[in-house]
Each structure stands twice: as C-alpha cells, then as structure tokens.
N, C-alpha and C positions, 0 to 999 in steps of 0.2 A: 504739419506733415502727416499725410494719411498712410494707411497700409496699402502696399502695392496690390494690384488686382490678382496677382498669382499667389498671394499668401492668404490662407484662410484661418480664421480664429475659432478655436473650440471653446465654447463657454463652459463646458463641463470640466475640461482639463486645464484651461487657462494657458494654452500654448498656441504658438503659431506653427502651422505646417504648410509646407509648399507642395504643390502637385495636386494629385487627385484626392478625393475624400477617402477612398478605400485603397489601401496599399495591398497589392497582391504579389505573390512570389511565383506564380505560375504552377503548372502541373508537377514540375520537378520538386519544388518545395513541398507540395502536398504529399508526394510520394516519400520524400525524405522524412517528413514528420511522421507519416504513417508507419514507416519502417522503424523509426525510433520508438514510437509508442508500442508497436508490436513487440519489439525486443524487451522493452521495459515490463510489459505485462507478462511475458513468458518468464522473465527472471523473477517477477513477483510470485507467480504461481509455483515456480521451482523452489524458491526460498520458503514459502509457506508449507510446502510439502515436506521439505527437509526438516523444518522446525517440528512438524508433527511427528515425524519418525524418530527424531532425537530427543525431544522433550517428553514424549509420552512415557518412555521407560523411567524417566526420573521421577514421575509421580506414581506409576503403577507398581514398581518394585517396592518402595517403602510402604505403600498401602497394603501389599500382600504380607509384608513383615508384621504390620500392625494387626492385620486380620489373624495371622497365625498366632500371635501373642495373645490376642483376646480369646481365641477359640481354645487355646491350651489352658488358659486360666479358667474357663468354664468347665472344661473336662475335669480339672482337679477338684473343683468345688461341687461338682454334681454328686448327688447322693448315689451310693452304690445300691443296685437292685438285688 
C-alpha cells in the first residue's frame, strides 16, 4: 500500500504532511507576529533600562564608601609637612 498522492514525505523531519509544501497564514498572521515581536522588544529595552537605573547604585554607592575609607587611611598615614 503506497502513500496517497496528496501526502508528501519530508526526509529531513521524517513526517508526513498533507497539503502544500509551504504553509502560510496570510498577511494577518504576519502582522500579528510583527506586533508581538515589536511588543517583546519594547519590553526588553524597557527592562534593560530599568535594570541599569536600579542596579547601578547598588555598585556605585559601596564603591564610594570604599574610596572614602581608602582615602581617609592615606590622609592619616601621610607625613605632616
């Protein structure tokens, strides 16, 4: 018993598919996917911007404390002129 003529076999995927070789969803599907990807990338940029604003002080403030402590130690050990 052979494969009916309306079924096509994909050697790469090992599956049978009926219909055309290329499945399309039309212009509405393309617009829908474009809208979804646009929203995704806007959210990604927004999130990365917020991470920069909120995480930067977590590293800058302790670094200034460390610099103040190191500079005050140098002032104490410096010879008086």
